[in-house]
C-alpha positions in Angstrom: -1.7 -19.7 20.8 -0.1 -21.2 17.7 1.3 -18.6 15.3 -0.6 -20.1 12.3 -3.9 -19.6 14.2 -3.2 -16.0 15.1 -5.8 -13.5 13.8 -4.6 -10.5 11.9 -5.5 -7.0 12.8 -7.3 -5.2 9.9 -5.4 -2.5 8.1 -5.6 1.2 7.7 -6.6 4.0 5.3 -4.8 4.1 1.9 -5.1 7.0 -0.6 -6.2 6.4 -4.2 -2.5 7.0 -5.3 -1.3 4.4 -2.8 -3.8 1.9 -4.2 -3.1 2.7 -7.8 0.7 2.2 -7.2 0.0 -1.2 -5.5 -2.3 -2.3 -8.3 0.2 -1.3 -11.0 2.9 -3.3 -9.1 0.6 -6.2 -8.9 1.1 -6.5 -5.1 -2.6 -6.3 -4.0 -6.1 -7.5 -4.9 -8.7 -4.8 -4.8 -12.1 -5.8 -3.5 -15.1 -3.6 -4.2 -17.8 -3.9 -1.5 -20.4 -2.0 -3.4 -23.6 -3.7 -4.7 -23.4 -5.4 -8.1 -25.4 -2.8 -9.9 -23.0 -0.1 -8.7 -20.0 -2.2 -9.7 -21.5 -2.7 -13.2 -22.0 1.1 -13.6 -18.2 1.7 -13.2 -15.4 0.1 -11.4 -11.6 0.0 -11.1 -10.0 -2.5 -13.6 -9.1 -5.7 -11.9 -11.3 -5.2 -8.9 -13.3 -8.1 -7.5 -16.9 -7.5 -6.4 -17.9 -8.8 -3.0 -20.9 -6.7 -1.8 -21.0 -5.6 1.9 -24.6 -7.0 2.0 -23.1 -10.5 1.6 -19.6 -9.8 2.9 -17.7 -12.6 4.5 -14.0 -12.3 5.1 -13.7 -16.1 4.5 -14.7 -15.4 0.8 -11.9 -13.0 0.1 -9.5 -14.1 -2.6 -6.2 -15.6 -1.5 -2.8 -15.0 -2.9 -2.1 -11.3 -2.4 -2.9 -8.8 0.3 -6.4 -7.3 0.0 -7.4 -3.6 -0.2 -11.2 -2.9 0.2 -13.1 0.0 -1.3 -16.6 1.3 -1.9 -18.1 4.6 -3.1 -17.0 6.9 -0.3 -15.1 4.7 2.2 -18.0 4.1 4.7 -18.9 0.6 3.6 -15.3 -0.5 3.1 -14.6 0.8 6.5 -17.3 -1.5 7.9 -16.0 -4.4 5.9 -12.5 -3.6 7.3 -14.0 -3.9 10.8 -15.5 -7.3 9.9 -12.0 -8.4 8.8 -10.4 -7.4 12.1 -11.2 -10.7 13.8 -10.4 -12.9 10.8 -7.3 -14.4 9.3 -7.9 -12.5 6.0 -4.8 -10.7 4.7 -6.5 -7.3 4.5 -4.0 -4.4 4.6 -6.6 -1.6 4.5 -9.2 0.3 2.6 -9.2 3.2 0.2 -10.1 6.3 2.0 -12.7 8.3 0.0 -13.6 5.3 -2.1 -14.1 5.2 -5.8 -15.4 8.8 -5.6 -11.9 9.9 -4.5 -10.3 7.7 -7.2 -12.4 9.4 -9.9 -11.7 12.9 -8.4 -8.0 12.1 -8.7 -8.5 11.3 -12.4 -7.5 7.7 -12.1 -8.9 5.3 -14.7 -12.2 3.4 -14.4 -14.0 0.8 -16.5 -17.5 1.9 -17.5 -20.2 0.2 -19.5 -19.6 0.2 -23.2 -16.0 1.4 -22.7 -14.5 -2.0 -23.5 
């Protein structure tokens, strides 16, 4: 098959520290697959919300490789599986989700925090 039509294999588990470094370097787009109310309650700065309940790999933002995340890693793992047969440039998901991010003391945006 033509190379430009080749489907990519979905990525792997990344640690919160891996994701933080990639975000700081501006080399990835972080996609949060939690529901909108969860996202509004607190999220990682710069993350894009694309809930698993409406997830479609074709709707992922283009331009940079994608890292998926959710609360614990379960939903982002399912979303990662949905990307396996797509042409989306998904390099992986954050193991442990935003709960692991918070446990590691990494910064989050919360309502009323600016």
